[in-house]
C-alpha positions in Angstrom: 85.6 102.0 145.9 84.8 98.3 146.1 87.2 95.6 145.0 84.8 94.5 142.3 84.7 98.0 140.8 88.5 98.3 140.9 88.8 94.9 139.1 86.3 95.9 136.5 88.1 99.2 135.8 91.5 97.5 135.6 90.4 94.7 133.3 90.2 96.8 130.0 93.7 98.1 130.6 95.1 94.6 131.3 93.4 93.2 128.3 94.7 96.0 126.1 98.3 95.3 127.3 97.8 91.6 126.7 96.5 92.3 123.2 99.5 94.5 122.5 101.9 91.8 123.7 100.2 89.3 121.3 100.5 91.7 118.4 104.1 92.3 119.1 104.8 88.5 119.2 103.0 88.1 115.9 105.1 90.9 114.4 108.3 89.4 115.9 107.4 86.2 114.2 106.8 88.0 110.9 110.2 89.6 111.1 111.9 86.3 112.0 110.3 84.8 108.9 111.4 87.8 106.7 115.0 87.7 107.9 115.1 84.0 107.4 113.8 84.2 103.8 116.0 87.2 102.9 119.2 85.5 104.2 118.4 82.1 102.8 117.0 82.9 99.4 118.0 86.5 98.6 121.7 86.6 99.5 124.9 86.3 97.5 127.2 83.8 99.0 131.0 84.3 98.6 133.3 81.3 99.2 136.3 82.0 101.4 139.3 79.8 101.0 139.5 77.3 103.8 136.9 79.1 105.9 133.5 78.4 104.4 131.7 81.5 103.0 130.3 84.9 103.7 127.1 86.4 102.4 125.9 89.7 101.0 122.4 90.0 102.3 119.8 92.4 103.7 118.8 90.3 106.8 120.3 93.0 109.1 118.0 95.6 107.6 115.0 93.7 108.9 116.6 93.2 112.3 116.9 97.0 112.6 113.5 97.7 111.2 112.0 95.3 113.6 113.6 97.1 116.5 112.4 100.4 115.2 108.8 99.2 115.0 108.7 96.8 118.0 111.4 98.0 120.4 114.5 96.3 121.6 113.2 93.0 123.0 110.7 91.9 120.4 112.5 93.4 117.4 115.9 92.0 118.5 114.6 88.6 119.3 112.6 88.4 116.1 115.5 89.2 113.8 118.0 87.2 115.9 115.8 84.1 115.7 115.2 84.4 112.0 118.9 84.7 111.1 119.9 82.0 113.6 117.5 79.5 112.1 119.0 80.4 108.7 122.4 79.5 110.0 121.2 76.3 111.7 119.8 74.9 108.4 122.9 75.8 106.4 125.8 73.3 106.9 128.3 76.1 106.2 127.0 78.5 108.8 125.7 76.1 111.4 128.7 76.4 113.7 128.3 80.2 113.7 124.7 80.2 114.8 125.4 81.1 118.5 127.4 84.2 117.4 124.7 85.2 115.0 122.0 85.1 117.7 124.1 87.2 120.1 125.2 89.8 117.5 121.7 90.3 115.9 120.0 90.5 119.3 122.5 93.2 120.4 121.8 95.1 117.2 118.1 95.2 118.1 118.9 96.1 121.6 121.1 99.1 120.6 118.7 100.3 117.9 115.7 100.0 120.3 117.3 101.8 123.1 118.5 104.8 121.0 115.3 105.0 119.0 112.8 104.6 121.8 114.4 105.3 125.1 116.4 108.3 123.8 114.6 109.4 120.6 111.1 108.4 121.6 110.2 107.9 118.0 106.9 106.1 118.7 105.5 109.1 120.6 107.3 111.9 118.8 105.1 114.1 116.6 107.8 116.0 114.9 108.6 114.1 111.7 112.1 115.6 111.3 113.0 114.5 114.8 111.7 111.1 114.2 113.8 110.8 111.0 116.8 112.1 112.9 116.6 109.5 115.6 115.8 106.7 113.1 119.0 107.5 111.2 121.0 107.7 114.4 119.7 104.5 115.8 120.1 102.7 112.4 123.6 103.9 111.9 124.6 103.0 115.5 123.2 99.5 115.3 124.7 98.7 111.9 128.0 100.3 112.8 128.1 97.9 115.8 127.4 95.0 113.5 130.1 96.2 111.0 132.7 96.1 113.7 131.8 93.3 116.1 130.2 90.8 113.7 133.5 90.1 111.8 135.5 90.5 115.0 133.6 88.0 117.1 133.4 85.5 114.2 137.2 85.9 113.8 137.9 84.8 117.4 135.2 82.1 117.2 136.7 80.7 114.0 140.2 80.7 115.6 138.9 78.2 118.1 137.2 76.0 115.4 139.3 76.5 112.2 142.6 77.8 113.4 144.3 81.2 112.9 145.2 81.2 109.1 141.7 80.3 108.0 140.1 82.7 110.4 142.3 85.6 109.2 141.2 85.0 105.5 137.6 84.8 106.6 137.9 88.0 108.7 139.3 90.1 105.9 136.5 89.2 103.5 133.8 89.3 106.1 134.8 92.8 107.2 134.4 94.1 103.7 131.1 92.3 103.1 129.7 93.4 106.4 130.5 97.0 105.7 128.7 96.7 102.3 125.8 95.0 104.0 125.6 97.7 106.7 125.7 100.7 104.3 123.0 99.3 102.0 120.9 98.1 104.9 121.0 101.5 106.6 119.6 103.2 103.4 116.8 100.6 103.1 115.8 100.7 106.7 115.4 104.5 106.8 113.3 104.4 103.5 111.1 101.5 104.7 110.5 103.0 108.2 109.5 106.3 106.7 107.2 104.6 104.3 105.6 102.4 106.9 105.3 104.8 109.9 102.2 106.8 108.8 100.2 103.8 107.4 100.9 101.7 110.5 100.0 104.6 112.8 96.7 105.0 111.0 96.0 101.3 111.4 96.8 101.4 115.1 99.8 99.2 114.6 102.6 101.7 115.4 103.3 100.6 119.0 104.0 103.2 121.7 107.2 102.1 123.3 
């Protein structure tokens, strides 16, 4: 086969991959915007004495949903960027922005690995198995968040605010994060199940 024929045959495949990357980047941007809006405008902020505030919000739900639909990299980065920007524009949370990016990206990474590398939800045809792995991945990602988000913020605040203020913040943040995680897990599973078939019919359910 000539070089020109090989190049011609390879071009459609390369173009398809490039188109998919572009679509994923667009979706990642959408999830970044959603997480930003949800955290900034649809959260309940709770002041913590001497340590700023914590928020009841559903931003983590869209980090997880992004990872389920886009995979670890694009889903994790999209959600992490959205919530990090939300921290950066809020004087209370700005010092915690680096921790936010790390934690939220790791949530996406965990969810994506379990859902796609182990559960293969984007190629699985058995709806019950898809639901099982969506639940497992969602619970794993949000359980990680429930433990490590308050824990890392605790040690981070010790360096910035001192131990007494950090301990007050940790206790409240732990309870709030648990509430966020439980509610977010329910919402994620419902939303993914509602979106999976329509997105597949539109050709927007990425095979990961």
